[in-house]
Backbone as a printed PyTorch tensor [residue, N CA C, xyz], in Angstrom:
tensor([[[ 12.7520,  14.8840,  25.5980],
         [ 13.0960,  14.4000,  24.2830],
         [ 11.9550,  13.5260,  23.7620]],

        [[ 11.6180,  13.7010,  22.4930],
         [ 10.5530,  12.9350,  21.8530],
         [ 11.1680,  11.8250,  21.0120]],

        [[ 10.6760,  10.6000,  21.2030],
         [ 11.1550,   9.4520,  20.4280],
         [ 10.0240,   8.9890,  19.5210]],

        [[ 10.3140,   8.8960,  18.2270],
         [  9.3350,   8.4390,  17.2540],
         [  9.7530,   7.0730,  16.7460]],

        [[  8.8220,   6.1220,  16.8010],
         [  9.0810,   4.7810,  16.2870],
         [  8.1130,   4.5090,  15.1570]],

        [[  8.5930,   3.8080,  14.1250],
         [  7.7740,   3.4450,  12.9780],
         [  7.7550,   1.9250,  12.8880]],

        [[  6.5530,   1.3660,  12.7220],
         [  6.4120,  -0.0840,  12.6070],
         [  5.8010,  -0.4300,  11.2560]],

        [[  6.2780,  -1.4990,  10.6660],
         [  5.7850,  -1.9690,   9.3740],
         [  4.3570,  -2.4950,   9.5370]],

        [[  3.4680,  -2.0850,   8.6540],
         [  2.0870,  -2.5510,   8.7030],
         [  1.9390,  -3.9860,   8.2180]],

        [[  2.9680,  -4.5410,   7.5900],
         [  2.8860,  -5.9100,   7.0780],
         [  3.5170,  -6.9050,   8.0590]],

        [[  4.7660,  -6.7030,   8.4180],
         [  5.4540,  -7.6480,   9.3090],
         [  5.4340,  -7.2010,  10.7730]],

        [[  5.0270,  -5.9520,  11.0180],
         [  4.8880,  -5.3600,  12.3520],
         [  6.2100,  -5.1710,  13.1020]],

        [[  7.3370,  -5.2960,  12.4040],
         [  8.6330,  -5.0450,  13.0310],
         [  8.9260,  -3.5440,  13.0060]],

        [[  9.7590,  -3.1020,  13.9420],
         [ 10.1580,  -1.6950,  13.9650],
         [ 11.0400,  -1.4040,  12.7600]],

        [[ 10.7850,  -0.2770,  12.0940],
         [ 11.5490,   0.1180,  10.9120],
         [ 12.5890,   1.1600,  11.2940]],

        [[ 13.6920,   1.1460,  10.5770],
         [ 14.6670,   2.2210,  10.6740],
         [ 13.9760,   3.4850,  10.1720]],

        [[ 14.0420,   4.5550,  10.9210],
         [ 13.3310,   5.7920,  10.5600],
         [ 13.7400,   6.3460,   9.2040]],

        [[ 14.8940,   5.9740,   8.7190],
         [ 15.3750,   6.4900,   7.4390],
         [ 15.1930,   5.4900,   6.3040]],

        [[ 14.6670,   4.2930,   6.5970],
         [ 14.5830,   3.2530,   5.5670],
         [ 13.2050,   2.5750,   5.5570]],

        [[ 12.1530,   3.3710,   5.4440],
         [ 10.8220,   2.8020,   5.3120],
         [ 10.0640,   3.5850,   4.2540]],

        [[  8.9910,   3.0010,   3.7660],
         [  8.2110,   3.6600,   2.7280],
         [  6.7560,   3.7820,   3.1290]],

        [[  6.0940,   4.7470,   2.5450],
         [  4.6690,   4.9670,   2.7720],
         [  3.9540,   4.8200,   1.4280]],

        [[  2.9080,   4.0090,   1.4040],
         [  2.1070,   3.8340,   0.2010],
         [  0.7110,   4.3620,   0.5100]],

        [[  0.2470,   5.2720,  -0.3160],
         [ -1.1120,   5.8120,  -0.1900],
         [ -1.8470,   5.5640,  -1.4910]],

        [[ -3.1380,   5.3550,  -1.3940],
         [ -3.8880,   5.1220,  -2.6190],
         [ -5.3800,   5.2400,  -2.4140]],

        [[ -6.0770,   5.0890,  -3.5080],
         [ -7.5300,   5.1640,  -3.5060],
         [ -8.0550,   4.1310,  -4.4940]],

        [[ -8.9940,   3.3080,  -4.0600],
         [ -9.5950,   2.2910,  -4.9130],
         [-11.0620,   2.6590,  -5.1040]],

        [[-11.4670,   2.7810,  -6.3580],
         [-12.8610,   3.0800,  -6.6600],
         [-13.6890,   1.8120,  -6.5010]],

        [[-14.8510,   1.9160,  -5.8640],
         [-15.7270,   0.7610,  -5.6860],
         [-17.1670,   1.2450,  -5.5660]],

        [[-18.0910,   0.3280,  -5.7010],
         [-19.5080,   0.6420,  -5.5570],
         [-19.9080,   0.4560,  -4.0960]],

        [[-20.7740,   1.3380,  -3.5950],
         [-21.2770,   1.1970,  -2.2370],
         [-22.3750,   0.1330,  -2.2100]],

        [[-22.8650,  -0.1930,  -1.0170],
         [-23.9440,  -1.1780,  -0.8820],
         [-25.2080,  -0.7380,  -1.6190]],

        [[-25.3770,   0.5720,  -1.7860],
         [-26.5650,   1.1010,  -2.4610],
         [-26.3430,   1.2980,  -3.9640]],

        [[-25.2180,   0.8260,  -4.4910],
         [-24.9360,   0.9280,  -5.9150],
         [-24.4110,   2.2790,  -6.3640]],

        [[-24.0020,   3.1030,  -5.4290],
         [-23.4520,   4.4130,  -5.7450],
         [-21.9330,   4.3170,  -5.8610]],

        [[-21.3190,   5.1220,  -6.7380],
         [-19.8560,   5.1140,  -6.8130],
         [-19.2520,   5.6450,  -5.5030]],

        [[-18.2190,   5.0030,  -5.0640],
         [-17.5270,   5.4200,  -3.8470],
         [-16.0570,   5.1030,  -3.9690]],

        [[-15.3180,   5.3260,  -2.9080],
         [-13.9020,   4.9880,  -2.9420],
         [-13.4350,   4.5430,  -1.5650]],

        [[-12.3230,   3.8420,  -1.5630],
         [-11.6860,   3.3730,  -0.3510],
         [-10.2760,   3.9540,  -0.3560]],

        [[ -9.9710,   4.8050,   0.6050],
         [ -8.6620,   5.4400,   0.7000],
         [ -7.8400,   4.6810,   1.7310]],

        [[ -6.5630,   4.4610,   1.4390],
         [ -5.7140,   3.7220,   2.3710],
         [ -4.3090,   4.3180,   2.3930]],

        [[ -3.6020,   3.9980,   3.4700],
         [ -2.2010,   4.3930,   3.6000],
         [ -1.5170,   3.3350,   4.4490]],

        [[ -0.2990,   2.9720,   4.0950],
         [  0.4490,   1.9790,   4.8460],
         [  1.9100,   2.3570,   4.9490]],

        [[  2.5260,   1.9650,   6.0610],
         [  3.9540,   2.1830,   6.2990],
         [  4.6370,   0.8270,   6.2370]],

        [[  5.7010,   0.7280,   5.4360],
         [  6.3300,  -0.5670,   5.2060],
         [  7.8460,  -0.4850,   5.3340]],

        [[  8.4380,  -1.5630,   5.9080],
         [  9.8930,  -1.6430,   6.0190],
         [ 10.4880,  -1.8270,   4.6190]],

        [[ 11.7820,  -1.7220,   4.5450],
         [ 12.4670,  -1.8040,   3.2470],
         [ 12.1850,  -3.1310,   2.5370]],

        [[ 12.2010,  -4.2450,   3.2770],
         [ 11.9700,  -5.5610,   2.6620],
         [ 10.5410,  -5.6860,   2.1400]],

        [[  9.5750,  -5.2840,   2.9560],
         [  8.1760,  -5.4180,   2.5510],
         [  7.7760,  -4.3830,   1.5060]],

        [[  8.4780,  -3.2700,   1.4470],
         [  8.1910,  -2.2750,   0.4190],
         [  8.4200,  -2.8830,  -0.9670]],

        [[  9.4460,  -3.7080,  -1.0960],
         [  9.7010,  -4.4080,  -2.3580],
         [  8.5460,  -5.3270,  -2.7220]],

        [[  7.9490,  -6.0000,  -1.7200],
         [  6.7980,  -6.8750,  -1.9720],
         [  5.5930,  -6.0520,  -2.4280]],

        [[  5.3730,  -4.9040,  -1.8090],
         [  4.2430,  -4.0450,  -2.1630],
         [  4.4020,  -3.5350,  -3.5990]],

        [[  5.5930,  -3.0880,  -3.9390],
         [  5.8410,  -2.5920,  -5.2980],
         [  5.6500,  -3.7210,  -6.3120]],

        [[  6.1210,  -4.9190,  -5.9890],
         [  5.9280,  -6.0680,  -6.8740],
         [  4.4540,  -6.3890,  -7.0750]],

        [[  3.6620,  -6.2930,  -6.0010],
         [  2.2240,  -6.5510,  -6.0990],
         [  1.5500,  -5.5040,  -6.9840]],

        [[  1.9080,  -4.2430,  -6.8110],
         [  1.3370,  -3.1730,  -7.6410],
         [  1.7040,  -3.3910,  -9.1050]],

        [[  2.9390,  -3.7670,  -9.3740],
         [  3.3620,  -4.0510, -10.7430],
         [  2.5640,  -5.2050, -11.3370]],

        [[  2.2800,  -6.2390, -10.5320],
         [  1.5070,  -7.3750, -11.0470],
         [  0.0830,  -6.9470, -11.3930]],

        [[ -0.4930,  -6.0180, -10.6170],
         [ -1.8220,  -5.5040, -10.9420],
         [ -1.7980,  -4.7170, -12.2450]],

        [[ -0.7540,  -3.9020, -12.4190],
         [ -0.6400,  -3.1300, -13.6580],
         [ -0.4840,  -4.0570, -14.8510]],

        [[  0.3250,  -5.1080, -14.7130],
         [  0.5200,  -6.0580, -15.8100],
         [ -0.7620,  -6.8230, -16.1170]],

        [[ -1.5130,  -7.2030, -15.0900],
         [ -2.7790,  -7.9230, -15.2900],
         [ -3.7750,  -7.0130, -16.0190]],

        [[ -3.8020,  -5.7460, -15.6680],
         [ -4.7290,  -4.8020, -16.3160],
         [ -4.3840,  -4.6620, -17.7850]],

        [[ -3.0900,  -4.5770, -18.1090],
         [ -2.6690,  -4.4520, -19.5100],
         [ -2.9880,  -5.7310, -20.2830]],

        [[ -2.8380,  -6.8840, -19.6630],
         [ -3.1340,  -8.1450, -20.3410],
         [ -4.6390,  -8.3120, -20.5780]],

        [[ -5.4750,  -7.8080, -19.6600],
         [ -6.9290,  -7.9010, -19.8140],
         [ -7.4360,  -7.0090, -20.9340]],

        [[ -6.7150,  -5.9340, -21.2240],
         [ -7.1900,  -4.9890, -22.2340],
         [ -6.8280,  -5.4100, -23.6610]],

        [[ -6.0700,  -6.4960, -23.8150],
         [ -5.6670,  -6.9650, -25.1530],
         [ -6.7420,  -7.7950, -25.7880]]])
């Protein structure tokens, strides 16, 4: 029998296999040589920390909209 365990990347506690979220993304950035590049990431988060991640993403979106005014 195979047992799969999932741990939160933020709090490091074991997550319920049916109640965790995965966030994937890509951030554009300049390399050390001034060339365009990107940073790809993925994280697994428990239900409680997933709410924190979504709140942080929303704050970035709101900050971007406020900067463009």
